[in-house]
DSSP file (Angstrom, degrees, kcal/mol; ACC not computed):
  #  RESIDUE AA STRUCTURE BP1 BP2  ACC     N-H-->O    O-->H-N    N-H-->O    O-->H-N    TCO  KAPPA ALPHA  PHI   PSI    X-CA   Y-CA   Z-CA
    1    1 A M              0   0    0      0, 0.0     2,-0.1     0, 0.0     0, 0.0   0.000 360.0 360.0 360.0 146.4    3.9   -8.4   13.1
    2    2 A S        -     0   0    0      1,-0.1     5,-0.1     2,-0.1     3,-0.0  -0.327 360.0 -91.9 -78.9 160.2    5.0   -6.6   10.0
    3    3 A D    >   -     0   0    0      1,-0.1     3,-1.9    -2,-0.1     4,-0.5  -0.552  30.8-136.2 -68.8 126.1    7.4   -3.7    9.9
    4    4 A P  G >  S+     0   0    0      0, 0.0     3,-1.4     0, 0.0     4,-0.4   0.812 103.4  63.7 -57.3 -29.7    5.4   -0.4   10.1
    5    5 A S  G >  S+     0   0    0      1,-0.3     3,-0.6     2,-0.2    -2,-0.0   0.759  95.4  60.4 -66.9 -21.7    7.5    1.1    7.3
    6    6 A E  G <  S+     0   0    0     -3,-1.9    -1,-0.3     1,-0.2    -3,-0.0   0.679  99.3  57.9 -73.9 -17.8    6.1   -1.6    5.0
    7    7 A E  G <  S+     0   0    0     -3,-1.4     2,-0.5    -4,-0.5    -1,-0.2   0.563  98.1  66.0 -90.8  -9.5    2.6   -0.2    5.7
    8    8 A V    <   -     0   0    0     -3,-0.6     2,-0.7    -4,-0.4    54,-0.1  -0.947  59.4-164.4-118.4 130.4    3.2    3.3    4.5
    9    9 A Y        +     0   0    0     -2,-0.5    -3,-0.1    52,-0.2    -4,-0.0  -0.744  28.9 167.7-113.5  83.2    4.0    4.2    0.9
   10   10 A G     >  -     0   0    0     -2,-0.7     4,-2.1     1,-0.0     5,-0.2  -0.150  52.3 -86.1 -88.7-176.2    5.4    7.7    1.1
   11   11 A P  H  > S+     0   0    0      0, 0.0     4,-2.2     0, 0.0     5,-0.2   0.846 124.5  55.0 -61.5 -36.5    7.2    9.9   -1.3
   12   12 A D  H  > S+     0   0    0      1,-0.2     4,-2.0     2,-0.2     5,-0.1   0.926 110.0  45.9 -64.2 -43.5   10.6    8.4   -0.5
   13   13 A R  H  > S+     0   0    0      1,-0.2     4,-2.0     2,-0.2    -1,-0.2   0.877 110.8  53.3 -68.3 -36.4    9.5    4.9   -1.2
   14   14 A A  H  X S+     0   0    0     -4,-2.1     4,-2.4     2,-0.2    -1,-0.2   0.897 107.8  51.4 -63.8 -39.6    7.8    6.0   -4.4
   15   15 A E  H  X S+     0   0    0     -4,-2.2     4,-2.4     1,-0.2    -2,-0.2   0.896 108.2  51.6 -63.9 -39.4   11.1    7.6   -5.5
   16   16 A R  H  X S+     0   0    0     -4,-2.0     4,-2.3     2,-0.2    -1,-0.2   0.885 108.9  51.4 -64.4 -37.3   12.9    4.3   -4.7
   17   17 A L  H  X S+     0   0    0     -4,-2.0     4,-2.6     2,-0.2     5,-0.2   0.931 109.4  49.5 -64.4 -45.0   10.4    2.4   -6.9
   18   18 A L  H  X S+     0   0    0     -4,-2.4     4,-2.4     1,-0.2    -2,-0.2   0.920 111.5  49.0 -59.0 -43.4   11.0    4.8   -9.7
   19   19 A A  H  X S+     0   0    0     -4,-2.4     4,-2.5     1,-0.2    -1,-0.2   0.896 110.2  51.8 -62.9 -39.9   14.7    4.4   -9.4
   20   20 A M  H  X S+     0   0    0     -4,-2.3     4,-2.2     2,-0.2    -2,-0.2   0.921 111.3  46.5 -62.7 -44.6   14.3    0.6   -9.4
   21   21 A L  H  X S+     0   0    0     -4,-2.6     4,-2.4     2,-0.2    -2,-0.2   0.893 113.0  49.2 -66.6 -39.6   12.2    0.7  -12.6
   22   22 A R  H  X S+     0   0    0     -4,-2.4     4,-2.5    -5,-0.2    -2,-0.2   0.908 111.0  49.9 -65.8 -41.1   14.6    3.0  -14.3
   23   23 A A  H  X S+     0   0    0     -4,-2.5     4,-2.5     2,-0.2    -2,-0.2   0.892 110.2  51.1 -64.4 -39.1   17.5    0.7  -13.3
   24   24 A L  H  X S+     0   0    0     -4,-2.2     4,-2.6     2,-0.2    -2,-0.2   0.936 110.5  48.6 -61.9 -46.3   15.7   -2.3  -14.6
   25   25 A A  H  X S+     0   0    0     -4,-2.4     4,-2.2     1,-0.2    -2,-0.2   0.913 112.5  48.3 -61.0 -43.1   15.0   -0.5  -17.9
   26   26 A E  H  X S+     0   0    0     -4,-2.5     4,-2.5     2,-0.2    -1,-0.2   0.897 111.1  50.8 -64.2 -40.4   18.7    0.5  -18.2
   27   27 A R  H  X S+     0   0    0     -4,-2.5     4,-2.7     2,-0.2     5,-0.2   0.917 109.7  49.8 -65.3 -42.9   19.8   -3.1  -17.4
   28   28 A I  H  X S+     0   0    0     -4,-2.6     4,-2.3     1,-0.2    -1,-0.2   0.927 112.3  47.8 -60.6 -44.7   17.5   -4.5  -20.1
   29   29 A Q  H  X S+     0   0    0     -4,-2.2     4,-2.6     2,-0.2    -2,-0.2   0.904 111.8  49.8 -63.5 -41.2   18.8   -2.1  -22.6
   30   30 A A  H  X S+     0   0    0     -4,-2.5     4,-1.8     2,-0.2    -2,-0.2   0.922 112.2  46.9 -65.1 -43.9   22.5   -2.8  -21.7
   31   31 A L  H  <>S+     0   0    0     -4,-2.7     5,-2.9     1,-0.2     6,-0.7   0.886 112.1  51.7 -65.1 -37.1   22.0   -6.5  -22.0
   32   32 A D  H ><5S+     0   0    0     -4,-2.3     3,-1.2    -5,-0.2    -2,-0.2   0.930 108.9  49.6 -64.4 -45.0   20.2   -6.1  -25.3
   33   33 A R  H 3<5S+     0   0    0     -4,-2.6    -1,-0.2     1,-0.3    -2,-0.2   0.858 112.4  48.6 -61.6 -34.4   23.0   -4.0  -26.7
   34   34 A A  T 3<5S-     0   0    0     -4,-1.8    -1,-0.3    -5,-0.2    -2,-0.2   0.485 113.3-119.8 -84.2  -2.5   25.5   -6.7  -25.6
   35   35 A G  T < 5S+     0   0    0     -3,-1.2    -3,-0.2    -4,-0.4     4,-0.1   0.764  86.1 109.4  71.3  24.7   23.4   -9.4  -27.1
   36   36 A Q     >< +     0   0    0     -5,-2.9     4,-1.7    -6,-0.2    -4,-0.2   0.179  31.2 115.1-116.3  14.8   22.9  -11.1  -23.8
   37   37 A L  T  4 S+     0   0    0     -6,-0.7     3,-0.2     1,-0.2     7,-0.2   0.918  86.2  33.3 -56.3 -49.8   19.3  -10.4  -23.1
   38   38 A L  T >4 S+     0   0    0      1,-0.2     3,-1.2     2,-0.1    -1,-0.2   0.837 113.9  59.6 -77.5 -32.2   18.1  -14.0  -23.2
   39   39 A E  T 34 S+     0   0    0      1,-0.3    -1,-0.2    -4,-0.1    -2,-0.2   0.762 101.5  55.8 -67.1 -23.8   21.3  -15.5  -21.7
   40   40 A R  T 3X  +     0   0    0     -4,-1.7     4,-2.3    -3,-0.2    -1,-0.3  -0.057  68.9 131.9 -99.9  32.2   20.9  -13.4  -18.6
   41   41 A G  H <>  +     0   0    0     -3,-1.2     4,-2.9     1,-0.2     5,-0.2   0.888  67.7  51.6 -51.2 -50.1   17.4  -14.8  -17.9
   42   42 A P  H  > S+     0   0    0      0, 0.0     4,-2.0     0, 0.0    -1,-0.2   0.906 110.9  48.4 -59.7 -40.4   18.0  -15.6  -14.2
   43   43 A E  H  > S+     0   0    0     -3,-0.2     4,-2.4     1,-0.2    -2,-0.2   0.932 113.7  47.0 -62.6 -45.1   19.3  -12.1  -13.5
   44   44 A L  H  X S+     0   0    0     -4,-2.3     4,-3.2     1,-0.2     5,-0.3   0.884 108.0  55.9 -65.6 -38.1   16.3  -10.6  -15.2
   45   45 A Q  H  X S+     0   0    0     -4,-2.9     4,-2.4    -5,-0.2    -1,-0.2   0.919 109.8  46.5 -58.9 -43.0   13.9  -12.9  -13.4
   46   46 A K  H  X S+     0   0    0     -4,-2.0     4,-2.4     2,-0.2    -2,-0.2   0.942 114.7  45.7 -65.5 -47.3   15.2  -11.6  -10.1
   47   47 A L  H  X S+     0   0    0     -4,-2.4     4,-2.3     1,-0.2    -2,-0.2   0.917 114.7  48.0 -62.3 -43.4   15.1   -8.0  -11.1
   48   48 A L  H  X S+     0   0    0     -4,-3.2     4,-2.8     1,-0.2    -1,-0.2   0.893 110.7  52.1 -64.3 -39.7   11.6   -8.4  -12.6
   49   49 A G  H  X S+     0   0    0     -4,-2.4     4,-2.4    -5,-0.3    -2,-0.2   0.911 110.1  47.8 -63.2 -42.9   10.4  -10.2   -9.4
   50   50 A N  H  X S+     0   0    0     -4,-2.4     4,-2.2     2,-0.2    -2,-0.2   0.925 114.6  46.0 -63.6 -44.1   11.7   -7.4   -7.2
   51   51 A A  H  X S+     0   0    0     -4,-2.3     4,-2.6     2,-0.2    -2,-0.2   0.908 112.1  51.3 -65.6 -41.4   10.1   -4.7   -9.3
   52   52 A R  H  X S+     0   0    0     -4,-2.8     4,-2.2     2,-0.2    -2,-0.2   0.917 110.0  49.6 -62.4 -43.5    6.8   -6.7   -9.5
   53   53 A S  H  X S+     0   0    0     -4,-2.4     4,-2.0     1,-0.2    -1,-0.2   0.924 113.1  45.8 -61.9 -45.1    6.7   -7.1   -5.8
   54   54 A E  H  X S+     0   0    0     -4,-2.2     4,-2.1     1,-0.2    -1,-0.2   0.877 110.7  53.1 -68.3 -37.1    7.3   -3.4   -5.1
   55   55 A L  H  X S+     0   0    0     -4,-2.6     4,-2.6     2,-0.2    -1,-0.2   0.885 106.6  53.8 -63.1 -38.1    4.8   -2.4   -7.8
   56   56 A F  H  X S+     0   0    0     -4,-2.2     4,-1.9     2,-0.2    -2,-0.2   0.942 108.3  49.0 -60.9 -47.2    2.2   -4.6   -6.0
   57   57 A H  H  < S+     0   0    0     -4,-2.0     4,-0.3     1,-0.2    -1,-0.2   0.892 111.2  50.8 -59.7 -39.0    2.9   -2.8   -2.8
   58   58 A Y  H >< S+     0   0    0     -4,-2.1     3,-1.1     1,-0.2     4,-0.2   0.923 108.7  51.4 -63.7 -44.1    2.5    0.5   -4.5
   59   59 A E  H 3< S+     0   0    0     -4,-2.6     3,-0.4     1,-0.3    -1,-0.2   0.841 115.6  40.2 -64.1 -34.4   -0.8   -0.5   -6.1
   60   60 A V  T >< S+     0   0    0     -4,-1.9     3,-2.2     1,-0.2     4,-0.5   0.299  80.4 111.4 -98.4  10.7   -2.4   -1.6   -2.8
   61   61 A R  G X   +     0   0    0     -3,-1.1     3,-1.3    -4,-0.3   -52,-0.2   0.795  69.0  64.2 -56.7 -29.8   -0.9    1.3   -0.8
   62   62 A L  G 3  S+     0   0    0     -3,-0.4    -1,-0.3     1,-0.3    -2,-0.1   0.697  94.5  60.4 -70.2 -16.5   -4.4    2.8   -0.3
   63   63 A T  G <  S+     0   0    0     -3,-2.2    -1,-0.3     2,-0.1     2,-0.3   0.645  87.9  93.1 -83.1 -13.2   -5.5   -0.2    1.7
   64   64 A Y    <   -     0   0    0     -3,-1.3     2,-0.5    -4,-0.5   -55,-0.1  -0.576  64.5-151.7 -80.8 141.3   -2.8    0.4    4.3
   65   65 A D        -     0   0    0     -2,-0.3    -2,-0.1   -57,-0.0   -58,-0.0  -0.954   6.6-142.9-110.4 128.3   -3.6    2.4    7.4
   66   66 A T     >  -     0   0    0     -2,-0.5     4,-2.7     1,-0.1     5,-0.2  -0.441  36.8-103.1 -72.5 163.0   -1.0    4.4    9.1
   67   67 A P  H  > S+     0   0    0      0, 0.0     4,-2.2     0, 0.0     5,-0.2   0.878 124.8  52.5 -55.8 -36.5   -1.4    4.4   12.9
   68   68 A E  H  > S+     0   0    0      2,-0.2     4,-2.4     1,-0.2     5,-0.2   0.917 110.4  46.2 -66.3 -43.1   -2.8    7.9   12.7
   69   69 A V  H  > S+     0   0    0      2,-0.2     4,-2.8     1,-0.2    -1,-0.2   0.910 111.8  51.7 -66.2 -41.9   -5.4    6.9   10.1
   70   70 A A  H  X S+     0   0    0     -4,-2.7     4,-2.2     2,-0.2    -1,-0.2   0.908 111.2  47.7 -61.4 -41.6   -6.3    3.8   12.1
   71   71 A E  H  X S+     0   0    0     -4,-2.2     4,-2.4    -5,-0.2    -2,-0.2   0.906 111.9  49.6 -66.7 -41.5   -6.9    5.9   15.2
   72   72 A S  H  X S+     0   0    0     -4,-2.4     4,-2.4     1,-0.2    -2,-0.2   0.918 110.9  50.0 -62.1 -42.9   -8.9    8.5   13.2
   73   73 A R  H  X S+     0   0    0     -4,-2.8     4,-2.6     1,-0.2    -2,-0.2   0.903 110.1  50.8 -61.7 -41.4  -11.0    5.7   11.8
   74   74 A R  H  X S+     0   0    0     -4,-2.2     4,-2.4     2,-0.2    -2,-0.2   0.916 110.3  49.4 -62.5 -43.7  -11.6    4.2   15.3
   75   75 A I  H  X S+     0   0    0     -4,-2.4     4,-2.4     2,-0.2    -2,-0.2   0.921 112.6  46.9 -62.8 -45.1  -12.7    7.6   16.7
   76   76 A V  H  X S+     0   0    0     -4,-2.4     4,-2.7     2,-0.2     5,-0.2   0.928 112.6  49.2 -63.6 -45.1  -15.1    8.1   13.8
   77   77 A E  H  X S+     0   0    0     -4,-2.6     4,-2.2     1,-0.2    -1,-0.2   0.890 111.7  49.5 -62.2 -38.7  -16.6    4.6   14.2
   78   78 A E  H  X S+     0   0    0     -4,-2.4     4,-2.5     2,-0.2    -1,-0.2   0.912 111.4  48.7 -66.2 -41.9  -17.0    5.1   17.9
   79   79 A A  H  X S+     0   0    0     -4,-2.4     4,-2.4     2,-0.2    -2,-0.2   0.909 111.7  49.7 -64.2 -41.6  -18.7    8.4   17.4
   80   80 A E  H  X S+     0   0    0     -4,-2.7     4,-2.5     2,-0.2    -1,-0.2   0.908 110.7  50.0 -63.2 -40.7  -21.0    6.9   14.8
   81   81 A R  H  X S+     0   0    0     -4,-2.2     4,-2.9     2,-0.2    -2,-0.2   0.924 110.9  48.8 -63.7 -44.0  -21.8    4.0   17.2
   82   82 A R  H  X S+     0   0    0     -4,-2.5     4,-2.7     2,-0.2     5,-0.2   0.898 110.6  51.3 -63.1 -39.8  -22.6    6.5   20.0
   83   83 A T  H  X S+     0   0    0     -4,-2.4     4,-2.3     2,-0.2    -2,-0.2   0.933 112.3  46.0 -62.5 -45.7  -24.8    8.5   17.7
   84   84 A R  H  X S+     0   0    0     -4,-2.5     4,-2.7     2,-0.2     5,-0.2   0.932 113.1  50.1 -61.4 -45.5  -26.7    5.3   16.7
   85   85 A D  H  X S+     0   0    0     -4,-2.9     4,-2.0     1,-0.2    -2,-0.2   0.907 112.9  45.4 -62.0 -41.8  -27.0    4.2   20.3
   86   86 A S  H  X S+     0   0    0     -4,-2.7     4,-2.1     2,-0.2    -1,-0.2   0.862 112.1  52.2 -71.5 -33.4  -28.4    7.6   21.4
   87   87 A A  H  X S+     0   0    0     -4,-2.3     4,-1.9    -5,-0.2    -2,-0.2   0.912 110.7  47.7 -66.2 -41.5  -30.8    7.7   18.5
   88   88 A W  H  X S+     0   0    0     -4,-2.7     4,-2.0     1,-0.2    -2,-0.2   0.881 110.2  53.5 -65.3 -37.1  -32.1    4.3   19.4
   89   89 A G  H  X S+     0   0    0     -4,-2.0     4,-1.8    -5,-0.2    -2,-0.2   0.901 108.8  47.9 -64.7 -40.8  -32.4    5.4   23.0
   90   90 A S  H  X S+     0   0    0     -4,-2.1     4,-1.9     2,-0.2    -1,-0.2   0.839 109.5  53.5 -71.8 -31.1  -34.5    8.4   22.1
   91   91 A E  H  X S+     0   0    0     -4,-1.9     4,-1.8     2,-0.2    -1,-0.2   0.892 108.1  50.8 -66.1 -39.0  -36.7    6.3   19.8
   92   92 A D  H  X S+     0   0    0     -4,-2.0     4,-1.4     1,-0.2    -2,-0.2   0.887 108.2  52.6 -63.5 -38.7  -37.3    4.0   22.8
   93   93 A D  H  X S+     0   0    0     -4,-1.8     4,-0.7     1,-0.2    -1,-0.2   0.898 108.4  50.1 -64.6 -39.8  -38.2    7.0   24.9
   94   94 A E  H >< S+     0   0    0     -4,-1.9     3,-0.7     1,-0.2    -1,-0.2   0.857 107.7  53.9 -66.9 -34.5  -40.8    8.1   22.3
   95   95 A D  H 3< S+     0   0    0     -4,-1.8    -1,-0.2     1,-0.2    -2,-0.2   0.810 102.9  58.1 -67.8 -29.3  -42.3    4.7   22.2
   96   96 A D  H 3<        0   0    0     -4,-1.4    -1,-0.2     1,-0.2    -2,-0.2   0.720 360.0 360.0 -73.2 -20.8  -42.8    4.7   26.0
   97   97 A E    <<        0   0    0     -4,-0.7    -1,-0.2    -3,-0.7    -2,-0.2   0.486 360.0 360.0 -79.7 360.0  -44.9    7.9   25.8
């Protein structure tokens, strides 16, 4: 099972993503100033991969359910099912008359 903290993209995690992107931008600029941008390809690949992965999690954050949201969704679905079941029951009663 996955770590529950991976399922929630809160403000703290968003701030860490911003810091990661800013650090990546600064690193690229520093390597460019030093004339090592292309020579440090493996380092950049790793940094870019980490940023890409975290950006992906950020983009799909709305598909994640916190335990509270999942419970709320379950309650609503159960109430809707009961409403449908009782509506069907009353239609059956009317047909019997």
